[in-house]
C-alpha positions in Angstrom: 22.5 -17.2 -7.8 22.5 -16.8 -4.0 22.7 -20.0 -2.1 19.4 -20.8 -0.3 21.3 -22.1 2.7 20.7 -20.5 6.1 24.2 -19.0 6.0 24.3 -15.2 6.1 26.2 -14.0 3.0 27.8 -10.5 3.0 25.3 -7.9 1.7 27.8 -6.8 -0.9 28.0 -10.3 -2.4 24.3 -10.6 -2.5 23.9 -7.3 -4.2 26.3 -8.2 -7.0 25.0 -11.7 -7.4 21.3 -11.1 -7.6 19.7 -8.0 -9.1 16.3 -7.0 -7.6 16.1 -3.5 -9.0 13.9 -4.2 -12.1 14.7 -0.9 -13.6 12.5 0.0 -16.5 10.0 -2.8 -16.1 6.3 -2.3 -16.5 4.7 -2.3 -13.1 1.1 -1.8 -14.1 0.2 -5.0 -15.8 -3.1 -6.9 -15.1 -5.0 -5.5 -12.1 -1.9 -3.8 -10.8 -3.0 -0.9 -13.1 -6.1 -0.2 -11.1 -5.2 2.6 -8.7 -2.3 4.7 -7.6 -1.3 4.4 -4.0 1.6 5.5 -1.8 4.7 3.4 -1.3 3.6 0.4 -3.5 5.7 -2.7 -3.7 6.4 -3.4 -7.4 4.9 -6.7 -8.5 8.2 -8.0 -9.9 9.6 -8.1 -6.4 6.6 -10.0 -5.0 6.6 -12.3 -8.0 10.3 -13.2 -7.8 10.0 -13.9 -4.1 7.1 -16.2 -4.8 8.9 -18.0 -7.6 11.9 -18.5 -5.4 10.4 -19.2 -1.9 6.8 -20.0 -2.6 6.7 -22.7 -5.3 5.0 -25.1 -3.0 3.0 -22.5 -1.2 -0.8 -22.9 -0.8 -1.5 -19.8 1.4 0.0 -16.4 1.3 -0.6 -13.7 3.9 0.3 -10.0 3.7 -0.1 -8.3 7.2 0.1 -4.8 5.7 -1.4 -5.4 2.3 -2.2 -1.9 1.1 -3.8 -2.3 -2.3 -2.8 -6.0 -2.6 0.3 -6.2 -4.9 1.6 -9.4 -3.3 -2.0 -10.8 -3.2 -2.5 -10.4 -6.9 0.9 -12.0 -7.6 -0.1 -15.0 -5.4 -3.6 -15.3 -7.0 -2.3 -15.5 -10.5 0.0 -18.3 -9.4 -3.1 -20.2 -8.0 -2.3 -19.5 -4.4 -5.0 -18.7 -1.8 -4.2 -15.2 -0.4 -5.3 -13.1 2.5 -4.3 -9.6 3.5 -5.2 -7.0 6.1 -5.1 -3.2 6.2 -6.5 -0.5 8.3 -7.3 1.8 5.4 -10.9 1.1 4.0 -9.9 2.6 0.6 -6.9 0.3 0.4 -9.2 -2.7 1.2 -11.7 -1.7 -1.4 -8.9 -1.5 -4.1 -7.2 -4.8 -2.9 -10.6 -6.6 -3.0 -11.3 -5.3 -6.6 -7.8 -6.3 -7.7 -8.0 -9.9 -6.4 -11.6 -10.6 -7.4 -12.5 -12.5 -10.5 -15.4 -10.7 -12.2 -16.9 -11.5 -15.6 -15.2 -9.2 -18.2 -18.4 -9.4 -20.2 -20.4 -8.0 -17.3 -17.9 -5.2 -16.8 -17.8 -4.4 -20.5 -21.5 -4.2 -20.7 -21.5 -1.7 -17.8 -18.8 0.4 -19.3 -20.6 0.5 -22.7 -23.8 1.6 -20.9 -21.7 4.3 -19.2 -20.4 5.6 -22.5 -23.9 5.6 -24.0 -25.2 7.9 -21.2 -23.0 11.0 -21.2 -23.2 12.7 -17.8 -23.3 16.1 -19.6 -26.8 15.3 -20.8 -28.0 15.3 -17.2 -26.5 18.7 -16.3 -29.9 20.3 -15.7 -31.2 17.3 -13.7 -28.4 16.9 -11.2 -28.6 18.5 -7.8 -24.9 18.8 -6.8 -23.9 17.7 -3.4 -23.6 20.6 -0.9 -22.0 18.4 1.8 -20.0 15.2 1.7 -19.4 13.6 5.1 -15.7 13.6 5.8 -14.9 16.8 3.8 -15.3 19.9 5.9 -15.1 22.4 3.1 -16.3 20.9 -0.2 -15.8 24.2 -2.2 -12.2 24.4 -1.0 -11.2 21.0 -2.5 -13.5 20.9 -5.6 -14.8 23.4 -8.1 -18.6 23.7 -8.5 -18.5 22.0 -12.0 -16.5 19.1 -10.5 -18.9 18.7 -7.6 -21.8 18.5 -10.1 -20.0 15.9 -12.2 -18.9 13.8 -9.2 -22.4 13.8 -7.9 -23.7 12.5 -11.2 -21.0 9.8 -11.2 -21.8 8.8 -7.7 -25.5 8.5 -8.5 -24.8 6.5 -11.6 -22.6 4.0 -9.7 -25.4 3.6 -7.2 -27.6 2.1 -10.0 -25.2 -0.8 -10.7 -26.7 -3.9 -9.1 -23.8 -6.4 -9.5 -21.6 -5.7 -6.4 -18.4 -6.8 -8.2 -19.0 -4.6 -11.1 -20.0 -1.7 -8.8 -16.6 -2.2 -6.9 -14.8 -2.0 -10.3 -16.5 1.3 -11.0 -15.8 2.6 -7.4 -12.1 2.1 -7.9 -12.1 4.1 -11.1 -14.2 6.7 -9.4 -11.8 7.0 -6.5 -8.9 8.0 -8.8 -11.3 10.3 -10.7 -12.1 12.1 -7.4 -8.4 12.6 -6.6 -7.4 13.8 -10.1 -10.3 16.2 -10.4 -9.9 17.7 -7.0 -8.0 20.9 -6.2 -5.2 18.9 -4.6 -1.6 18.6 -5.9 -1.8 15.1 -7.3 2.0 14.7 -7.2 1.7 14.8 -3.4 0.3 12.1 -1.2 -0.6 14.6 1.6 -3.5 17.1 1.0 -2.0 20.2 -0.5 -4.2 22.6 -2.5 -3.1 23.9 -5.8 -1.9 27.5 -5.9 -4.4 30.2 -6.9 -2.6 30.6 -10.3 -2.9 26.9 -11.0 -6.6 26.8 -10.0 -7.4 29.6 -12.5 -6.6 27.2 -15.4 -7.6 24.0 -13.7 -10.8 22.7 -15.3 -10.8 18.9 -15.3 -13.1 16.9 -17.6 -14.5 14.6 -14.9 -16.4 12.3 -17.3 -13.4 11.9 -19.5 -11.1 11.0 -16.6 -13.6 8.4 -15.4 -13.9 6.9 -18.9 -10.2 6.6 -19.2 -9.8 4.9 -15.9 -12.5 2.4 -16.7 -11.0 1.5 -20.0 -7.5 1.2 -18.5 -8.7 -0.9 -15.7 -10.8 -3.1 -18.1 -7.6 -4.0 -20.0 -6.0 -5.0 -16.7 -9.1 -7.1 -15.8 -8.9 -8.9 -19.1 -5.3 -10.0 -18.4 -6.1 -11.0 -14.8 -9.3 -12.9 -15.8 -7.4 -14.8 -18.6 -4.7 -16.0 -16.2 -7.0 -16.9 -13.2 -9.7 -18.3 -15.5 -7.2 -20.8 -16.9 -6.2 -22.1 -13.4 -7.5 -25.5 -12.4 -9.2 -23.8 -9.4 -9.7 -20.1 -8.8 -7.8 -19.1 -5.7 -9.5 -17.7 -2.7 -8.8 -14.1 -1.7 -9.8 -12.5 1.7 -9.2 -8.9 2.7 -9.5 -8.1 6.4 -9.4 -5.0 8.6 -7.7 -6.3 11.8 -4.5 -4.6 13.1 -1.6 -7.1 13.3 0.0 -5.0 16.0 -2.9 -6.0 18.4 -3.7 -9.5 17.2 -4.2 -11.8 14.2 -7.5 -13.5 14.9 -7.2 -17.3 14.9 -10.6 -17.6 13.1 -9.2 -15.7 10.2 -5.6 -16.7 10.0 -5.0 -19.9 12.1 -1.7 -20.4 13.8 0.7 -22.3 11.7 -1.3 -22.0 8.5 0.7 -19.5 6.5 3.2 -20.9 3.9 4.6 -17.5 2.9 4.4 -13.9 3.9 5.4 -11.2 1.3 4.9 -7.7 2.5 6.3 -4.2 2.7 5.6 -2.7 6.1 5.6 1.0 6.8 9.1 2.5 6.9 8.1 4.7 9.9 5.3 6.4 11.7 2.8 7.8 9.2 2.9 11.5 10.2 6.6 11.7 9.2 6.6 9.2 6.3 3.4 8.5 4.3 0.1 9.8 5.6 -2.3 7.2 4.2 -5.3 8.7 5.8 -4.7 12.1 4.1 -4.1 10.4 0.8 -7.4 8.5 1.0 -9.7 11.2 2.6 -11.4 12.8 -0.4 -12.0 9.5 -2.2 -13.2 7.7 0.9 -15.7 10.5 1.6 -17.2 10.5 -1.8 -17.5 6.7 -1.7 -19.1 6.7 1.7 -16.4 4.7 3.3 -15.5 5.0 7.0 -13.7 8.2 7.5 -9.9 7.6 7.2 -8.9 10.7 9.2 -8.0 8.6 12.3 -6.1 5.9 10.3 -2.7 7.6 10.7 -3.0 7.6 14.5 -3.8 3.8 14.5 -0.8 2.9 12.3 2.5 1.8 13.6 4.0 4.5 15.8 0.7 6.4 16.0 0.5 5.9 19.7 3.0 7.9 21.7 5.3 6.4 24.3 6.7 8.1 27.4 10.0 6.3 27.2 12.5 4.8 24.8 12.1 1.0 24.7 15.0 -1.4 24.7 14.9 -3.8 21.8 16.6 -7.2 21.0 18.7 -5.3 18.4 21.8 -3.5 19.5 22.1 -1.5 16.3 18.6 -0.1 16.9 19.2 0.7 20.5 22.4 2.6 19.6 20.5 4.5 16.8 17.8 5.5 19.3 20.3 6.8 21.8 22.0 8.9 19.1 18.6 10.4 18.1 17.7 11.0 21.8 21.0 12.9 22.3 19.7 15.7 20.0 15.9 15.2 20.1 14.4 13.1 22.9 10.8 13.5 21.7 11.7 12.3 18.3 13.5 9.3 19.7 10.4 8.4 21.6 8.3 8.5 18.4 10.8 6.3 16.6 10.8 3.9 19.5 7.0 3.7 19.5 7.1 2.7 15.8 9.5 -0.1 16.4 7.6 -1.3 19.5 4.5 -1.7 17.3 6.5 -3.4 14.6 7.9 -5.8 17.2 4.4 -6.7 18.4 3.2 -7.2 14.8 6.1 -9.5 14.0 5.5 -11.6 17.1 1.9 -12.1 15.9 3.0 -12.8 12.3 5.6 -15.4 13.5 2.9 -17.4 15.2 1.0 -17.8 11.9 3.9 -19.4 10.1 4.0 -23.1 9.4 7.2 -25.1 9.7 9.3 -24.6 6.6 7.4 -21.4 5.6 9.1 -18.2 4.6 8.7 -14.6 5.6 9.8 -11.9 3.2 9.8 -8.2 4.3 10.7 -5.4 1.9 11.9 -2.5 4.0 13.8 0.8 3.8 16.4 2.2 6.2 15.1 5.8 6.8 17.1 8.6 8.2 15.9 10.5 11.3 17.9 13.4 12.8 20.9 12.4 10.6 20.8 8.9 12.0 20.1 6.0 9.7 17.8 3.4 11.2 18.8 -0.2 10.6 15.4 -1.5 9.8 16.7 -4.5 7.9 18.7 -5.7 10.9 15.7 -4.9 13.1 13.4 -7.1 11.1 15.9 -10.0 11.3 16.4 -9.6 15.0 12.7 -9.4 15.8 12.0 -12.6 13.8 14.9 -14.4 15.3 13.6 -13.5 18.7 10.4 -15.4 17.7 12.2 -18.6 16.6 12.8 -17.9 12.8 16.1 -18.3 11.0 17.6 -15.8 8.6 17.9 -17.0 5.0 19.2 -13.9 3.1 18.9 -10.1 2.9 18.8 -8.9 -0.7 19.7 -5.3 -1.6 17.8 -3.4 -4.3 18.1 0.1 -5.7 14.8 2.1 -5.8 14.3 3.5 -9.4 11.9 6.3 -10.0 11.2 6.8 -6.3 8.5 9.3 -5.6 10.3 11.3 -2.9 13.2 13.8 -2.9 16.7 12.4 -3.0 17.7 14.9 -0.4 15.7 16.7 2.3 16.2 18.9 5.3 15.3 17.0 8.5 16.2 19.8 10.8 14.5 22.6 8.7 17.8 24.5 8.8 18.7 26.2 5.5 21.4 24.2 3.8 21.3 21.3 6.2 20.3 18.4 4.0 20.8 14.6 4.0 20.1 11.9 1.5 16.8 10.0 1.8 16.3 6.3 1.0 17.6 5.2 -2.3 17.8 1.4 -1.5 15.5 -1.2 -0.1 16.3 -4.4 1.7 14.4 -7.7 1.2 14.8 -9.7 4.4 13.9 -13.4 4.1 13.4 -15.6 7.1 12.2 -19.2 7.6 10.4 -21.0 10.4 
């Protein structure tokens, strides 16, 4: 086991002494099964961090919570949790995953759904001709799919219980994505090829039914654990941007026992376009349009100059990128400037003796590896926190190419991220 002293151990020693890879584990237990989402932290990492650094924690905060992996892990341990995310679809999913809802009420609603096959209403349904947020409905959905999704949307609108309705909305969101003309193996919006579309005829009702049954099993597991706790934990999902502020009224200064999070690895237009991933589902659900999310995320605001940071490794990397591509160096600098602001705000929330755990990847830009693990440590140290350890984990089954061409020159390829770093700090 790694010593929990504040001495920095060599990374190689930590990697050998403590395995964080979790290769082959099941990552979709309890409500973690609810919905796919880009760049998810696996629950085993969040759970292990909680069991090691959060045994006495009463309040967990995730400043970039996505669909709430760390929040679910905190809740099932009886810890009050709060997270924030700019993506309204992510917030919907995170809320559903962390909300205790009566399994009996959900089962009753699912059974009613099964008893009322949507095909029986085919002649009654007036299919949507326009969905706000989708500029060309026929481009992204076949007519039969539009008709079926319209029926599903109308059905969900009849559910009175807001928690049960949210449960159905999450299943509907994945159904929208899987029945659309998009390549589902991609997170960005790419339409299937004409040849693929000729044979693509999704059974929308069946997809929805399968999602509901899968998610119901996850709910049963979550409800059993949370229902057995002496007191049900509180879960709050917010929409503020930690780069700008963390409102005192929502997360008081000095109130957080533990932060467990995985921030973006870089600006969204070159890493994960969360807005694109969410656009179709959010439109059908009537959520705020996510098209502007990517510009609001870290690095979305362009900078005219390269910032100087309290991390020599980062400053050196930025200069090496700038030597070949000045504009790209400015974009990378803008991302780290936003990350620095966010970390300053997160630091102010920590109580004395609390822990901060950031799971990050060191991406490569213009053949230069960015030392994000060292950056995280330096930024927190600049705000009065102390380094505890940096754990090194391999990334199994990673949904991105092992090699890519950052220069778009034929034959010029580099390796992409195959490792993550878990940086642990304490106040």
